[in-house]
MARTIGU-592033 format. One record per residue (C-alpha): residue number from 1; residue in one letter; x, y, z negated. Coordinates in steps of 0.25 Angstrom, whole numbers. Last residue first. Example, Ala and Ser with C-alpha at 12.3 -4.5 7.8 and 13.67 -1.06 7.14 Angstrom:
<atoms>
ATOM;pos;code;c1;c2;c3
ATOM;2;S;55;-4;-29;
ATOM;1;A;49;-18;-31;
</atoms>
This chain:
<atoms>
ATOM;pos;code;c1;c2;c3
ATOM;660;Q;-108;45;-58;
ATOM;659;K;-95;49;-66;
ATOM;658;A;-95;35;-74;
ATOM;657;K;-95;28;-62;
ATOM;656;R;-84;36;-56;
ATOM;655;D;-74;34;-67;
ATOM;654;P;-68;46;-71;
ATOM;653;L;-55;50;-65;
ATOM;652;Q;-44;47;-74;
ATOM;651;S;-36;37;-64;
ATOM;650;L;-38;46;-53;
ATOM;649;Y;-31;59;-59;
ATOM;648;S;-19;51;-64;
ATOM;647;N;-18;42;-51;
ATOM;646;S;-17;54;-43;
ATOM;645;L;-7;61;-52;
ATOM;644;H;1;51;-52;
ATOM;643;A;2;51;-37;
ATOM;642;L;4;65;-38;
ATOM;641;D;16;66;-48;
ATOM;640;L;23;53;-40;
ATOM;639;A;23;65;-29;
ATOM;638;R;27;75;-38;
ATOM;637;D;38;66;-43;
ATOM;636;Y;43;64;-29;
ATOM;635;Q;41;78;-24;
ATOM;634;D;51;83;-34;
ATOM;633;K;62;71;-30;
ATOM;632;T;62;75;-17;
ATOM;631;I;57;67;-6;
ATOM;630;F;64;69;6;
ATOM;629;R;66;83;14;
ATOM;628;S;77;88;7;
ATOM;627;S;83;76;13;
ATOM;626;S;84;83;26;
ATOM;625;L;88;74;38;
ATOM;624;G;95;77;50;
ATOM;623;S;102;64;51;
ATOM;622;N;101;55;38;
ATOM;621;N;100;41;45;
ATOM;620;P;112;36;39;
ATOM;619;T;105;33;27;
ATOM;618;A;103;38;11;
ATOM;617;I;101;51;14;
ATOM;616;T;103;60;1;
ATOM;615;P;92;63;-10;
ATOM;614;S;93;77;-17;
ATOM;613;E;93;76;-33;
ATOM;612;E;88;64;-38;
ATOM;611;D;91;55;-27;
ATOM;610;G;83;47;-18;
ATOM;609;S;88;38;-7;
ATOM;608;I;87;44;7;
ATOM;607;Q;81;36;19;
ATOM;606;P;81;40;36;
ATOM;605;T;71;30;42;
ATOM;604;E;81;21;48;
ATOM;603;D;81;17;65;
ATOM;602;S;85;30;68;
ATOM;601;P;83;38;82;
ATOM;600;V;68;35;82;
ATOM;599;G;60;25;91;
ATOM;598;T;48;29;101;
ATOM;597;R;34;28;98;
ATOM;596;Q;25;29;110;
ATOM;595;Q;18;41;111;
ATOM;594;G;2;42;107;
ATOM;593;A;4;49;94;
ATOM;592;D;17;58;96;
ATOM;591;Q;29;51;90;
ATOM;590;R;33;48;77;
ATOM;589;G;48;44;74;
ATOM;588;A;44;43;60;
ATOM;587;D;60;46;56;
ATOM;586;A;58;59;48;
ATOM;585;L;51;52;37;
ATOM;584;S;63;49;28;
ATOM;583;Y;64;38;20;
ATOM;582;H;67;43;5;
ATOM;581;T;73;31;-3;
ATOM;580;G;70;32;-20;
ATOM;579;D;83;31;-31;
ATOM;578;G;80;44;-37;
ATOM;577;Y;66;44;-35;
ATOM;576;G;62;33;-42;
ATOM;575;K;65;18;-47;
ATOM;574;A;65;16;-32;
ATOM;573;P;58;27;-23;
ATOM;572;I;53;28;-10;
ATOM;571;F;53;41;-4;
ATOM;570;L;47;45;11;
ATOM;569;S;50;56;17;
ATOM;568;A;49;69;24;
ATOM;567;D;36;74;22;
ATOM;566;N;34;68;9;
ATOM;565;L;31;54;6;
ATOM;564;V;34;48;-9;
ATOM;563;S;35;34;-15;
ATOM;562;G;33;34;-30;
ATOM;561;S;27;18;-30;
ATOM;560;P;34;10;-19;
ATOM;559;L;30;10;-5;
ATOM;558;Y;17;3;-2;
ATOM;557;Y;10;8;-12;
ATOM;556;R;10;21;-21;
ATOM;555;E;13;33;-11;
ATOM;554;P;15;47;-14;
ATOM;553;L;14;58;-3;
ATOM;552;L;19;71;-4;
ATOM;551;N;15;81;6;
ATOM;550;G;22;95;11;
ATOM;549;G;12;98;20;
ATOM;548;E;-3;104;17;
ATOM;547;R;-13;110;27;
ATOM;546;L;-17;98;38;
ATOM;545;L;-12;88;28;
ATOM;544;D;-21;92;17;
ATOM;543;Q;-16;86;6;
ATOM;542;G;-18;75;-4;
ATOM;541;F;-19;73;-19;
ATOM;540;H;-32;78;-21;
ATOM;539;L;-42;84;-31;
ATOM;538;Q;-55;88;-23;
ATOM;537;D;-60;101;-32;
ATOM;536;K;-55;111;-21;
ATOM;535;L;-54;101;-11;
ATOM;534;S;-63;109;0;
ATOM;533;V;-70;101;12;
ATOM;532;G;-65;109;24;
ATOM;531;T;-66;96;34;
ATOM;530;L;-51;97;37;
ATOM;529;G;-45;102;24;
ATOM;528;A;-56;90;15;
ATOM;527;I;-50;80;26;
ATOM;526;T;-36;84;24;
ATOM;525;P;-38;83;9;
ATOM;524;L;-43;70;9;
ATOM;523;I;-32;65;20;
ATOM;522;D;-19;68;12;
ATOM;521;V;-20;56;1;
ATOM;520;Q;-18;48;13;
ATOM;519;G;-5;53;16;
ATOM;518;G;1;64;25;
ATOM;517;I;15;70;30;
ATOM;516;Q;15;81;40;
ATOM;515;E;18;79;53;
ATOM;514;L;4;82;60;
ATOM;513;Q;0;77;74;
ATOM;512;V;-9;86;81;
ATOM;511;G;-13;78;93;
ATOM;510;P;-26;85;96;
ATOM;509;T;-30;98;88;
ATOM;508;V;-42;95;78;
ATOM;507;G;-54;103;82;
ATOM;506;P;-64;91;82;
ATOM;505;A;-58;81;73;
ATOM;504;S;-46;71;72;
ATOM;503;I;-38;67;60;
ATOM;502;M;-27;56;61;
ATOM;501;L;-17;51;48;
ATOM;500;P;-9;41;53;
ATOM;499;I;0;30;44;
ATOM;498;N;13;29;39;
ATOM;497;I;14;21;26;
ATOM;496;M;24;9;34;
ATOM;495;D;32;20;40;
ATOM;494;A;37;27;27;
ATOM;493;S;41;13;24;
ATOM;492;T;49;11;37;
ATOM;491;Y;49;5;49;
ATOM;490;E;63;3;55;
ATOM;489;R;64;11;70;
ATOM;488;G;57;12;82;
ATOM;487;Y;44;11;74;
ATOM;486;L;38;-1;83;
ATOM;485;E;51;-7;86;
ATOM;484;K;55;-5;71;
ATOM;483;M;41;-11;68;
ATOM;482;L;44;-23;77;
ATOM;481;V;58;-25;70;
ATOM;480;K;49;-23;57;
ATOM;479;D;39;-34;60;
ATOM;478;D;52;-46;64;
ATOM;477;R;58;-43;52;
ATOM;476;D;45;-46;42;
ATOM;475;L;36;-35;40;
ATOM;474;S;25;-35;27;
ATOM;473;Y;38;-27;21;
ATOM;472;I;37;-15;28;
ATOM;471;P;20;-16;27;
ATOM;470;L;13;-14;42;
ATOM;469;G;-1;-8;40;
ATOM;468;L;1;3;32;
ATOM;467;H;-11;10;27;
ATOM;466;D;-25;18;27;
ATOM;465;G;-21;23;41;
ATOM;464;Y;-26;36;44;
ATOM;463;L;-40;42;53;
ATOM;462;V;-47;56;50;
ATOM;461;F;-59;60;61;
ATOM;460;M;-65;72;59;
ATOM;459;S;-79;72;63;
ATOM;458;N;-89;78;72;
ATOM;457;E;-84;75;86;
ATOM;456;W;-82;62;82;
ATOM;455;L;-94;57;78;
ATOM;454;G;-102;60;91;
ATOM;453;R;-106;46;91;
ATOM;452;E;-98;42;104;
ATOM;451;K;-85;50;99;
ATOM;450;L;-85;42;86;
ATOM;449;G;-87;29;93;
ATOM;448;A;-74;35;101;
ATOM;447;I;-67;37;89;
ATOM;446;L;-71;21;83;
ATOM;445;Q;-68;15;95;
ATOM;444;G;-54;20;96;
ATOM;443;V;-53;16;80;
ATOM;442;A;-55;2;84;
ATOM;441;E;-44;2;95;
ATOM;440;D;-34;7;84;
ATOM;439;A;-38;-3;75;
ATOM;438;Y;-36;-13;86;
ATOM;437;H;-23;-8;89;
ATOM;436;Q;-19;-7;75;
ATOM;435;S;-22;-23;74;
ATOM;434;I;-12;-26;85;
ATOM;433;L;-2;-17;80;
ATOM;432;Y;-2;-23;66;
ATOM;431;N;-3;-37;72;
ATOM;430;G;10;-34;81;
ATOM;429;P;18;-28;68;
ATOM;428;L;12;-38;60;
ATOM;427;T;19;-50;69;
ATOM;426;D;11;-60;76;
ATOM;425;K;17;-55;91;
ATOM;424;Y;24;-42;91;
ATOM;423;R;36;-47;97;
ATOM;422;E;27;-52;108;
ATOM;421;P;23;-38;113;
ATOM;420;L;10;-33;109;
ATOM;419;T;-3;-34;114;
ATOM;418;L;-15;-25;109;
ATOM;417;K;-29;-28;110;
ATOM;416;V;-31;-37;97;
ATOM;415;K;-46;-37;95;
ATOM;414;N;-51;-50;101;
ATOM;413;K;-37;-56;95;
ATOM;412;P;-44;-55;80;
ATOM;411;L;-34;-44;73;
ATOM;410;T;-23;-50;62;
ATOM;409;Y;-18;-35;58;
ATOM;408;P;-12;-43;45;
ATOM;407;H;-15;-31;38;
ATOM;406;H;-28;-24;42;
ATOM;405;A;-31;-17;56;
ATOM;404;S;-46;-21;56;
ATOM;403;M;-49;-11;43;
ATOM;402;S;-54;2;46;
ATOM;401;I;-58;11;34;
ATOM;400;I;-68;22;40;
ATOM;399;H;-70;34;30;
ATOM;398;A;-83;43;34;
ATOM;397;Y;-85;58;29;
ATOM;396;F;-98;63;35;
ATOM;395;P;-103;74;40;
ATOM;394;N;-119;77;37;
ATOM;393;G;-129;77;48;
ATOM;392;S;-136;64;45;
ATOM;391;S;-132;59;59;
ATOM;390;Q;-115;60;56;
ATOM;389;M;-118;48;46;
ATOM;388;S;-126;39;55;
ATOM;387;E;-115;40;66;
ATOM;386;L;-105;38;55;
ATOM;385;K;-112;24;52;
ATOM;384;D;-112;19;66;
ATOM;383;L;-98;25;68;
ATOM;382;T;-96;14;55;
ATOM;381;K;-100;3;63;
ATOM;380;S;-92;4;74;
ATOM;379;Y;-80;10;68;
ATOM;378;L;-80;-4;59;
ATOM;377;V;-86;-14;68;
ATOM;376;E;-73;-9;77;
ATOM;375;D;-63;-8;65;
ATOM;374;S;-68;-23;64;
ATOM;373;A;-75;-30;50;
ATOM;372;S;-69;-35;39;
ATOM;371;F;-57;-43;34;
ATOM;370;A;-46;-44;44;
ATOM;369;I;-55;-41;57;
ATOM;368;S;-69;-44;59;
ATOM;367;D;-78;-43;69;
ATOM;366;Q;-92;-44;61;
ATOM;365;T;-90;-43;47;
ATOM;364;G;-100;-33;42;
ATOM;363;F;-99;-17;45;
ATOM;362;Y;-109;-13;34;
ATOM;361;D;-108;-23;22;
ATOM;360;I;-92;-24;27;
ATOM;359;D;-90;-10;23;
ATOM;358;Y;-98;4;24;
ATOM;357;Y;-97;14;12;
ATOM;356;Q;-106;25;9;
ATOM;355;D;-106;39;2;
ATOM;354;F;-91;38;-2;
ATOM;353;G;-88;45;-15;
ATOM;352;L;-74;40;-17;
ATOM;351;A;-77;32;-30;
ATOM;350;K;-90;24;-23;
ATOM;349;Y;-80;21;-11;
ATOM;348;L;-70;16;-20;
ATOM;347;Q;-78;7;-28;
ATOM;346;D;-83;0;-15;
ATOM;345;R;-69;-2;-9;
ATOM;344;N;-65;-9;-20;
ATOM;343;W;-53;-15;-12;
ATOM;342;F;-61;-24;-6;
ATOM;341;R;-78;-21;-12;
ATOM;340;V;-81;-14;0;
ATOM;339;D;-81;-25;10;
ATOM;338;N;-73;-22;22;
ATOM;337;T;-78;-15;33;
ATOM;336;H;-75;-1;28;
ATOM;335;F;-82;12;29;
ATOM;334;T;-84;25;23;
ATOM;333;A;-94;34;20;
ATOM;332;T;-96;49;19;
ATOM;331;Q;-107;60;21;
ATOM;330;Y;-101;74;19;
ATOM;329;G;-108;85;14;
ATOM;328;N;-95;92;6;
ATOM;327;A;-97;85;-8;
ATOM;326;S;-97;71;1;
ATOM;325;M;-82;76;6;
ATOM;324;L;-77;76;-5;
ATOM;323;K;-83;64;-11;
ATOM;322;P;-79;57;1;
ATOM;321;L;-64;64;0;
ATOM;320;S;-63;59;-16;
ATOM;319;P;-61;64;-30;
ATOM;318;L;-63;49;-36;
ATOM;317;A;-73;45;-47;
ATOM;316;K;-66;34;-52;
ATOM;315;D;-69;18;-51;
ATOM;314;A;-61;16;-38;
ATOM;313;Y;-49;22;-43;
ATOM;312;V;-41;10;-47;
ATOM;311;T;-48;0;-39;
ATOM;310;T;-49;7;-25;
ATOM;309;A;-37;14;-29;
ATOM;308;A;-30;1;-27;
ATOM;307;G;-21;-5;-37;
ATOM;306;N;-7;5;-44;
ATOM;305;P;-2;17;-45;
ATOM;304;P;-15;23;-40;
ATOM;303;T;-18;27;-24;
ATOM;302;Y;-17;43;-23;
ATOM;301;F;-28;53;-22;
ATOM;300;S;-34;60;-9;
ATOM;299;T;-46;53;-13;
ATOM;298;N;-53;49;0;
ATOM;297;V;-39;46;8;
ATOM;296;V;-33;38;-3;
ATOM;295;F;-44;30;-7;
ATOM;294;E;-47;25;7;
ATOM;293;A;-32;22;8;
ATOM;292;D;-33;15;-6;
ATOM;291;S;-42;7;0;
ATOM;290;T;-34;3;13;
ATOM;289;N;-23;0;3;
ATOM;288;G;-28;-3;-11;
ATOM;287;Q;-13;-4;-16;
ATOM;286;G;-10;9;-13;
ATOM;285;V;-11;18;-1;
ATOM;284;Q;-4;31;2;
ATOM;283;Q;-3;32;17;
ATOM;282;Y;6;41;25;
ATOM;281;F;5;50;37;
ATOM;280;N;15;55;45;
ATOM;279;P;9;54;58;
ATOM;278;F;-4;65;55;
ATOM;277;Y;-11;65;66;
ATOM;276;L;-22;76;69;
ATOM;275;S;-30;71;80;
ATOM;274;K;-30;70;96;
ATOM;273;R;-17;65;96;
ATOM;272;A;-19;56;85;
ATOM;271;L;-31;50;91;
ATOM;270;Q;-25;47;105;
ATOM;269;N;-16;38;97;
ATOM;268;L;-27;31;88;
ATOM;267;N;-34;27;99;
ATOM;266;P;-19;21;107;
ATOM;265;T;-16;15;94;
ATOM;264;I;-7;4;97;
ATOM;263;E;-2;9;113;
ATOM;262;Q;4;0;121;
ATOM;261;G;16;5;129;
ATOM;260;D;24;-9;123;
ATOM;259;V;20;-5;109;
ATOM;258;E;14;9;107;
ATOM;257;L;13;17;96;
ATOM;256;G;8;31;95;
ATOM;255;I;0;29;82;
ATOM;254;L;5;16;76;
ATOM;253;F;15;22;69;
ATOM;252;N;6;28;59;
ATOM;251;Q;0;15;52;
ATOM;250;F;-14;9;51;
ATOM;249;S;-17;-2;41;
ATOM;248;E;-31;0;42;
ATOM;247;L;-36;14;48;
ATOM;246;Q;-44;24;39;
ATOM;245;L;-54;32;47;
ATOM;244;M;-60;45;43;
ATOM;243;I;-71;51;48;
ATOM;242;V;-74;65;42;
ATOM;241;N;-87;70;48;
ATOM;240;R;-85;84;53;
ATOM;239;G;-91;97;43;
ATOM;238;S;-77;103;42;
ATOM;237;A;-67;97;53;
ATOM;236;A;-59;112;53;
ATOM;235;G;-61;113;38;
ATOM;234;K;-47;120;36;
ATOM;233;E;-43;125;48;
ATOM;232;L;-33;116;57;
ATOM;231;I;-19;116;59;
ATOM;230;A;-16;123;46;
ATOM;229;P;-1;125;45;
ATOM;228;L;3;118;32;
ATOM;227;E;4;122;19;
ATOM;226;T;16;114;9;
ATOM;225;T;11;104;-3;
ATOM;224;Q;17;104;-16;
ATOM;223;K;11;91;-18;
ATOM;222;L;13;93;-32;
ATOM;221;Q;7;104;-36;
ATOM;220;D;-4;102;-26;
ATOM;219;I;-8;90;-35;
ATOM;218;D;-7;98;-48;
ATOM;217;T;-15;109;-43;
ATOM;216;Q;-27;100;-39;
ATOM;215;D;-28;95;-52;
ATOM;214;I;-24;83;-63;
ATOM;213;Q;-21;91;-77;
ATOM;212;A;-37;85;-81;
ATOM;211;I;-34;71;-75;
ATOM;210;P;-23;68;-86;
ATOM;209;V;-10;64;-80;
ATOM;208;P;-10;50;-80;
ATOM;207;K;0;41;-89;
ATOM;206;D;8;32;-81;
ATOM;205;P;3;19;-78;
ATOM;204;R;7;8;-87;
ATOM;203;D;17;-4;-85;
ATOM;202;L;14;-18;-92;
ATOM;201;I;9;-23;-81;
ATOM;200;T;18;-16;-71;
ATOM;199;Y;31;-22;-78;
ATOM;198;A;27;-37;-78;
ATOM;197;E;26;-35;-63;
ATOM;196;Y;38;-27;-61;
ATOM;195;G;46;-39;-69;
ATOM;194;L;40;-50;-61;
ATOM;193;I;45;-41;-49;
ATOM;192;G;57;-38;-55;
ATOM;191;M;61;-26;-63;
ATOM;190;Q;71;-20;-54;
ATOM;189;E;65;-26;-40;
ATOM;188;A;52;-24;-46;
ATOM;187;Q;54;-10;-51;
ATOM;186;T;59;-6;-37;
ATOM;185;L;50;-11;-28;
ATOM;184;E;38;-5;-38;
ATOM;183;S;45;8;-34;
ATOM;182;M;45;20;-46;
ATOM;181;S;55;14;-55;
ATOM;180;A;51;18;-71;
ATOM;179;R;50;4;-75;
ATOM;178;N;64;-1;-70;
ATOM;177;P;71;0;-83;
ATOM;176;Y;63;-7;-91;
ATOM;175;I;58;-19;-81;
ATOM;174;N;72;-26;-77;
ATOM;173;L;77;-24;-92;
ATOM;172;M;65;-26;-98;
ATOM;171;C;64;-41;-92;
ATOM;170;L;80;-44;-95;
ATOM;169;I;76;-43;-108;
ATOM;168;M;63;-51;-108;
ATOM;167;S;70;-62;-101;
ATOM;166;L;83;-63;-111;
ATOM;165;I;72;-64;-124;
ATOM;164;L;64;-75;-114;
ATOM;163;I;79;-83;-112;
ATOM;162;V;80;-81;-126;
ATOM;161;S;67;-86;-130;
ATOM;160;A;65;-97;-120;
ATOM;159;V;77;-105;-126;
ATOM;158;R;73;-104;-138;
ATOM;157;R;58;-107;-135;
ATOM;156;R;66;-120;-127;
ATOM;155;A;71;-124;-141;
ATOM;154;R;59;-123;-149;
ATOM;153;R;52;-131;-138;
ATOM;152;E;61;-142;-141;
ATOM;151;L;67;-146;-126;
ATOM;150;P;62;-160;-121;
ATOM;149;I;73;-169;-114;
ATOM;148;R;66;-177;-105;
ATOM;147;N;55;-168;-103;
ATOM;146;P;42;-173;-109;
ATOM;145;R;32;-177;-99;
ATOM;144;E;18;-171;-101;
ATOM;143;T;6;-179;-104;
ATOM;142;S;-8;-174;-97;
ATOM;141;G;-7;-185;-88;
ATOM;140;L;8;-189;-82;
ATOM;139;R;5;-193;-67;
ATOM;138;I;-5;-180;-67;
ATOM;137;R;4;-171;-75;
ATOM;136;R;14;-173;-64;
ATOM;135;R;6;-171;-53;
ATOM;134;T;2;-158;-58;
ATOM;133;L;18;-156;-61;
ATOM;132;I;22;-159;-48;
ATOM;131;G;9;-149;-41;
ATOM;130;G;13;-138;-50;
ATOM;129;I;27;-140;-46;
ATOM;128;I;24;-139;-33;
ATOM;127;L;15;-128;-31;
ATOM;126;V;21;-120;-41;
ATOM;125;D;35;-122;-33;
ATOM;124;A;29;-118;-20;
ATOM;123;F;23;-104;-25;
ATOM;122;I;35;-94;-20;
ATOM;121;F;37;-102;-10;
ATOM;120;L;24;-96;-4;
ATOM;119;Y;33;-84;0;
ATOM;118;Y;36;-92;11;
ATOM;117;P;27;-92;20;
ATOM;116;D;27;-78;22;
ATOM;115;L;14;-70;16;
ATOM;114;L;10;-57;22;
ATOM;113;S;0;-60;34;
ATOM;112;F;-6;-70;21;
ATOM;111;M;-8;-57;14;
ATOM;110;S;-15;-49;27;
ATOM;109;S;-24;-61;29;
ATOM;108;K;-27;-60;14;
ATOM;107;V;-32;-47;14;
ATOM;106;S;-47;-51;8;
ATOM;105;T;-42;-62;-1;
ATOM;104;V;-32;-51;-7;
ATOM;103;Q;-41;-39;-11;
ATOM;102;N;-44;-46;-23;
ATOM;101;V;-31;-48;-28;
ATOM;100;Q;-30;-32;-27;
ATOM;99;A;-32;-28;-42;
ATOM;98;L;-19;-39;-45;
ATOM;97;A;-12;-27;-38;
ATOM;96;H;-12;-20;-51;
ATOM;95;Y;0;-33;-56;
ATOM;94;N;9;-27;-46;
ATOM;93;V;13;-29;-33;
ATOM;92;I;28;-24;-29;
ATOM;91;V;26;-16;-17;
ATOM;90;G;28;-16;-1;
ATOM;89;Y;13;-18;0;
ATOM;88;Y;13;-29;9;
ATOM;87;K;24;-39;7;
ATOM;86;Y;25;-32;-7;
ATOM;85;Y;12;-38;-11;
ATOM;84;M;16;-52;-5;
ATOM;83;I;28;-54;-13;
ATOM;82;A;25;-48;-26;
ATOM;81;A;11;-57;-26;
ATOM;80;F;21;-70;-22;
ATOM;79;F;31;-65;-34;
ATOM;78;I;19;-63;-44;
ATOM;77;G;12;-77;-39;
ATOM;76;S;26;-84;-41;
ATOM;75;L;26;-79;-55;
ATOM;74;L;12;-85;-59;
ATOM;73;L;15;-98;-53;
ATOM;72;D;27;-98;-60;
ATOM;71;V;21;-95;-72;
ATOM;70;A;12;-107;-71;
ATOM;69;L;21;-116;-66;
ATOM;68;Y;30;-115;-79;
ATOM;67;M;17;-114;-87;
ATOM;66;W;15;-128;-79;
ATOM;65;M;30;-131;-82;
ATOM;64;R;28;-129;-97;
ATOM;63;R;15;-139;-98;
ATOM;62;K;17;-139;-113;
ATOM;61;A;23;-131;-125;
ATOM;60;A;23;-119;-117;
ATOM;59;F;26;-107;-126;
ATOM;58;W;40;-103;-126;
ATOM;57;E;45;-109;-114;
ATOM;56;I;32;-103;-107;
ATOM;55;L;36;-90;-113;
ATOM;54;C;49;-93;-108;
ATOM;53;F;45;-95;-93;
ATOM;52;G;38;-82;-92;
ATOM;51;I;50;-74;-97;
ATOM;50;W;58;-82;-88;
ATOM;49;I;51;-77;-76;
ATOM;48;L;51;-62;-82;
ATOM;47;P;67;-65;-83;
ATOM;46;L;68;-71;-71;
ATOM;45;E;62;-58;-61;
ATOM;44;T;73;-46;-62;
ATOM;43;L;87;-54;-64;
ATOM;42;L;84;-66;-56;
ATOM;41;P;76;-58;-46;
ATOM;40;K;90;-47;-45;
ATOM;39;W;99;-58;-45;
ATOM;38;V;100;-60;-29;
ATOM;37;P;101;-47;-26;
ATOM;36;I;89;-40;-19;
ATOM;35;D;91;-35;-6;
ATOM;34;D;76;-32;-3;
ATOM;33;F;65;-35;-11;
ATOM;32;I;51;-39;-9;
ATOM;31;V;53;-53;-1;
ATOM;30;I;67;-56;-7;
ATOM;29;W;62;-54;-21;
ATOM;28;A;49;-62;-20;
ATOM;27;L;59;-73;-15;
ATOM;26;S;68;-71;-27;
ATOM;25;S;56;-72;-37;
ATOM;24;K;51;-85;-30;
ATOM;23;I;67;-90;-32;
ATOM;22;M;68;-85;-45;
ATOM;21;M;55;-91;-50;
ATOM;20;I;58;-106;-46;
ATOM;19;I;72;-104;-54;
ATOM;18;T;66;-99;-66;
ATOM;17;F;54;-111;-65;
ATOM;16;F;66;-122;-65;
ATOM;15;I;76;-114;-76;
ATOM;14;F;62;-115;-86;
ATOM;13;P;58;-127;-81;
ATOM;12;G;68;-135;-89;
ATOM;11;S;82;-136;-88;
ATOM;10;L;84;-121;-93;
ATOM;9;F;79;-127;-108;
ATOM;8;R;87;-140;-107;
ATOM;7;T;100;-130;-106;
ATOM;6;L;95;-121;-116;
ATOM;5;S;92;-131;-125;
ATOM;4;S;104;-139;-124;
ATOM;3;R;111;-127;-126;
ATOM;2;S;106;-124;-138;
ATOM;1;M;98;-112;-143;
</atoms>
């Protein structure tokens, strides 16, 4: 390989497109990663980019510029997808998310709201160069203008071969040592975004535990729950209807929140004062968001490692709450104003065993908000069905899914009933508060309707949030200032995934606030305990929140894989336990429902860095904290085992159609 050959090779499209792709990769890194060194994208992204370009130099005899442009477009699409996915989910997109592409058109307003105009810069060169090449081809006809000093193809291949070998070695050095990292963000930062994408395609899932070796005893041993003093007798709501309401994007900080003396959720504040209220309750959804929340609460299993539960598990003969209640004489139905085919719910509801589902065909499109009929229509028409079900004489289990307070929280003007200070105008937090104020008003109408129709006194009412509404990574600088104002401190990852749970039934002592930690996986066993339904033959990963403490909650999405909550802290891994970070839940700063939130002493949430032996406090805000209450290595390992057992069991269940 002569010096002249190398010089002429580097003066061609290879270096030109290399510079363009490095600019684009740096843009993606600036959005996704904090405080990145300048050399990091160069070292991690460049090898895979060069592999693509070297293959062009090897195999493309003609139209090389078009080939370069095609690779440019492909890689630009990957970087753009990584940016947009991170802005909403806080994790790195992978090929499993391709199953969600058909959902994008239904939530396009949410996607556009996250799109900063400068992100589109990533495609600017494709349009410009493509236009130039097209115009040039039209002008020259089908012939291609030769280079003034053509480089012999054999010489070009020699140069490309050397660069290709070096690039492949660098790729292996980036990917191989980091493949065991728990956190997808850590993997992407060490491997490069492109390297991470390649790794996820080639990676194989962990070997499942044989289904015959999984039973409730194994799960209970991993959970190691503690016994709580009984607040209500087992079966306290026996024979009553169960009405469960899933609120769209509803976070716990809204309960008791006032802005300029205005209650944001007055009806839910009142419900919290008259219910069993769990303020330390957390989402456990995956890629399927709302549909995953439906899956978790109705099965007491975790979401899959990749993909939405509605696509991964919907063909399985699932153990579920609807089947459990049906076996005990209950009618079952679910109510959702969207098209039942959205997120594959038509298959999910069959797998869960609901007797009936009601979707857009029943609710229609009148008074639409976001992409379905309003919550007011949902509740009004659902009440008609619930009244009819009660008249049959058998108790019922009804699952109601609200939708109006959906991201990006744009309400019709006639639905806006909350006036916020000017600083909240046209901000994500401001729009969120306005939407949730409307959602609260609609819930008030539902509760009033249940009471008017004689349903309330015969029912147990369960209410929870489906998932977060304000992802930290979607907030701009001004939004974060407003969130700090609302919380009285910095808005944290633990706050982000904190949702409320309320349970109201005749005989429930009003205003009982229960501080034990819980997650969506715990709803099924808690309902079973209150209704007196036996779980003897029902495998479940949750626990009865009225009788069991000492919870461990694995998290799969919105936080890196391997994230775990216990009663005192949230743990987020990097490569693993040893270099992860613990965030104390002690500074939640909660007030009684209906009271105005006040500030807490510190603006920082205590955090400690992981250590195999004994974690140590890493920030100055450590007064009075006991590190023994943070996630231990044993708890971390047990949480990972629980998540693996859940997926192992579900993935090996028989096909429901074959079983039928």
